[in-house]
Structure formats: structure tokens, C-alpha cells
C-alpha positions, 0 to 999 in steps of 0.5 A: 516534520509537519509543514507550516504556513510559512512553507506553503507560499501559495496554498495549504500544500500539497504531497496531493498524491504520491504513488501509493505502491504495494502493500506490504512488499517483502520477505523470506529466503529461499534455501539458497539465498542467505541475509546480507552479511550487513544485515545478519550482524543487526538482527537474526534471521527470524527477525528480519524475517518478521520485520520485512512481513511487516508482523508488527503492523495487524500484531501491535495496536496503537499504543499497545505491547510488542506483538500483543495484538489487539488492533482492529480490522474491518472486514466487508461483510462481517464487521470488526475482528481484532488481531491477536496476541501472537507473543510467547505468553503461554495462556493468551498468546502463541507460547504453547503452539508446537512448530507443526501447530505454529505451520498450520496457522501460517500456512492453512488459517487454522488455530492450535484448537482447530479454530480458523482464522478469517483471511484478514490473515494472509495465510494463503501467501504465507503458505508459499514460506519454505520450510526452512523460513518457517523454522526461523520465524517460528524460533523468533516468536518464541525465543526472541519477543518478549511474552505479554499477557494479553487477552485476545479481544472478542471479534464484533461480527453478528452471531449469523455470520460467526460461524467459522466451519464455512472458512474450510470451503473457502480455503478449498475453494481459494487457497492454494497450501503449496509452497513457492516453486522456482521458475526455471526458466528465470534467473535466481534474482527473479526467483527471489524476487517472486518468492518475497512478493508472493509469499510472506510479503503478501503484496497481492493482498492489497494490490490484486482484485478481489472476487465476489468471495473477497478472494485474491483473483490470482496469488501469483505471476502463474495465475494471470494478469489479475496478479498485483493489477491493482485493488480498492481496500479500505477505501484506498485504491492500491495502484497496479503494479504490473507494466501499464505505461501510465497508471501502472510501473511502466515507467518506473525503473528498477532503481526508483521501485527500490529507491521507494521501498527503501526511503518511502520517496523518490524524485517523482513521489512518495508512499503515503496512507498505508503504504507509508506505514510498511515502508516505516515499519518493514521495507525500509529494512530490507537488503538492496538485494533483496529489495532490487530481487523484488523489483526485478520481479515487478518489473518483469509483469506485463500490463494486464491488458496489453491491447488497453488504448483507454486515456490511461494506457499513455501520456501525451505531450504537453498542453501548455497549462505550465505557460498558462499558469505562469502568465496567469491565464485561468481559462480550464476549470480547476487551474484557479483552484490548483494555484491556490491550493496546490501550486505552492507545493506541487509547482506550476509544472506540476513537477513538485521538488524532489524528495520532498513535494512529489511530482503530479506530472506523470504520476501513476497514481493521478493517472489511475482510473480508481480515484478514491486515493487521489480524493482521499488525500486531498480531503484526510492528508497524508504524510511520508514514512519515517524512515533512517534514510531521510531526516524530515517526514514531510506531510500534507494536511488535510483540506477540508475548506475545499468544496466538492466541486473545487475539489473535483476540478482541482484533480480534474486539471491535474490528471489533464495537464502537464501531459497527463491523461486521464478521466474527469473526477466528478463532484458526486465522487467527492462528496461520497468520500467525504461522507465515508471519511466523515470529513468535515463540510467545507468551510471555504467560499469559492470566490466570484470569479472561481464561480463565474467559471 
């Protein structure tokens, strides 16, 4: 349900940020683990794996047939590729795939006719799936997904980059096709969570920084502290899922992580953008035991740099911002803009309204070093996930009327108030994001008082 102006008394609104958690958290089953009985009565095991793996996100285009492909995916340097038909249609889908061919495509990114797939398909993560779970997925796609005759759309890649053979070299250098191996120093719950997060859940696809060849710098927790340390993707910043106190999951409890993955919101924040879609299509359907296992695994990951003493590593005591706003004192740059555009939803104390308007005070997404997501949610707006757990999905409208300077000052005020401590946002950064989004120019005329600040 989109909010009306009557529900935004002081401003245009603001789900100004919510915590952008994982990209595709979850999936699969270790041999010793089975889906909870209540889940097994709803869907088959293979359907559960495909659901929590969020296969539909890439293989179902908006308005298109289920799993029939056609979704456009923009890849850096290469151009645009389109997801393929993975229904069991014999002519245009994967109906003629044997299990061995399906397994090879999933683990190595090689189709039945020997064509190599671009790593937009996260086969480096899928390689960790057990043989038992891979068989369940194969059975689901072959026996339960309706066959759809839909020809695959040709990729839009320059001819000089269209050769696929270099991908074999890329795979040899950056893809580790070994199935998941449990860590004997950890318990079964931790290993279950690691299997889900590192495997078909492919959380690292969005949340792990990439190298010059666009490879994930780590594919598992055993490969170093780059794993899940945060990364920019499609213009948005996917936050760190490690133990950073302010900009990561250091202040989150296991229960809060579970709640966000299950419902898309907590008393502190909400998933928006791509993560809202992940919750809507995928993680809301996971069993509580699987969500708990993933949360336990993520909470075990230390901060990428334990010696970090930067402004993003800790919160400071409240600096009196709430008292000043209550008294109508706007002596700090951005405070007037915050009251005009944001306080109506996020409140003068920055705490918002639990499970409705995300808190801005202490929000890791607010404190992230990369501010692109903060800027984009102001210029582009955002919407909470639609789930079976909440009747209403609140939305923040795009605030096109704000000037670049106003957006920068408002975000800077937010990032330095109520105990938050993070570097300022520059108007030039806002201008860059506005151009990339092709967002309308500001229509708002700042007041004389605002210009005089």
C-alpha cells in the first residue's frame, strides 16, 4: 500500500533507507538436514530449494511466463545478456538435459551443447551444492515446472567480446567447483548456515567485493575476510554482512536477522530495492530453522578489519540533534531539509515508527562508507517487500524536487545525528547518481532561509 500525503504530515516521506541486507540468502540441504515438516507439506523439496534459491528472480521476466527467461541483465564491460528458458520445454528450454548436463551447467557454467555461460549465472556458488540437493532441483525443473515454448533472446554483446572461450580461463582462475565441506570445528547449525549462504543462496554475488576481472574476491568464509564484506552492484551498495559494529551486522542479533529475512522489516529497518525482491520471492518462505542457521553463520563472521578505527566503526553519544529539532533550532546544515522532507516519517529523533518507517539512528545502511544506496533511495524511492507476514507494504516516494545540495546536506545531517557518525555526502555525488538514474532535475526552490545557511 503506497502512502498518501495525508500520512506524511511534515514531508514527502521517507523510508530514507533501510537496511539493505543480503542479496539472495539461502537454500539447500545438507545430507543430514531435512526441510521442516510443516514446509514439506506445502511444497516438494526441489520446489523449496528453487524458491529459496530465488531462481525466479532472474529466470522470469516481468509479465513473462514462469521460468521462461527473458530478463535483461546488464554486465559491466560486456553489455546486456538475457536469462534463459529453464522450463522443461524440449525445443527452447532444458527439457532434453540429462542430470549430468544439468549438474555441469549448475557447477561449471557449461550448457549441454558446450557453450559457456557468463558468470551472471552464479555457478561458482552453485558448485557447493550437494549431489542430493542437485538431484532434487533437477527433478523439480523436469517434473513440476510447466513447459513453456519461449525462444531465448540473443545477448546484446559487441562482436569483439562475444567469444566464450575466455570464460574457460576465467573459470580456471576464479571458480572453485568443489562441493561444500563441513567445518568439523563448528556445530551442525553453523555448517548448515554456511552451506546455505555460500551455496545456492549465493549471498556473495551481491555482498562480496569483486576484483578487476569481476570475480568475487572470496567464495566462502574460509577464503578470507573479503567474503560478504560489502560491494556495489547495479549502482546500489550491498552492505557488509560481517561484524562491523556500525556499518555491518555487529549490532544485530540473530533474531533480528531472522526477522528481516522472514518479513522484510524489523523495528530498526526494512529491506528495499533488490533485497525487498529477495525477501518477497524467496527468504520469506524459508523454514525458521534455516533462517536461524544462516543468521548464526553470519553473526560468526568478524569485521573485515578488526583494527578499523574510522568513523564508521563505532557510534558516538547523542549530540543533541533531537532537542534542537524539537525546539525549532536549525543551526546545522541539512537540519531544515530533514524537517521538511524526512521528519514526517522518520521522526525528529531519527527512530521512525517500528516496522513502518525505518529508524535512521544506528542504521548500518546509513553508516556505510559507500553512500550510493542512500542517495538512490532519495532520488528513486523504494518499497518494502510484500510478504505473507504483513498486510501492508509501505513505500517511500522519489524526492525529485530536492536539489543536489539539499539531498547532500540532508543525508549529511542524518549521518551525523542521534549518535550516527559517518563522513559527509557531497552534492557532486548526488549529481552523479541523478545522471546515472536519469532522474528528473530538482523542481524544488530552496527557501531564502535555507539558502542562507
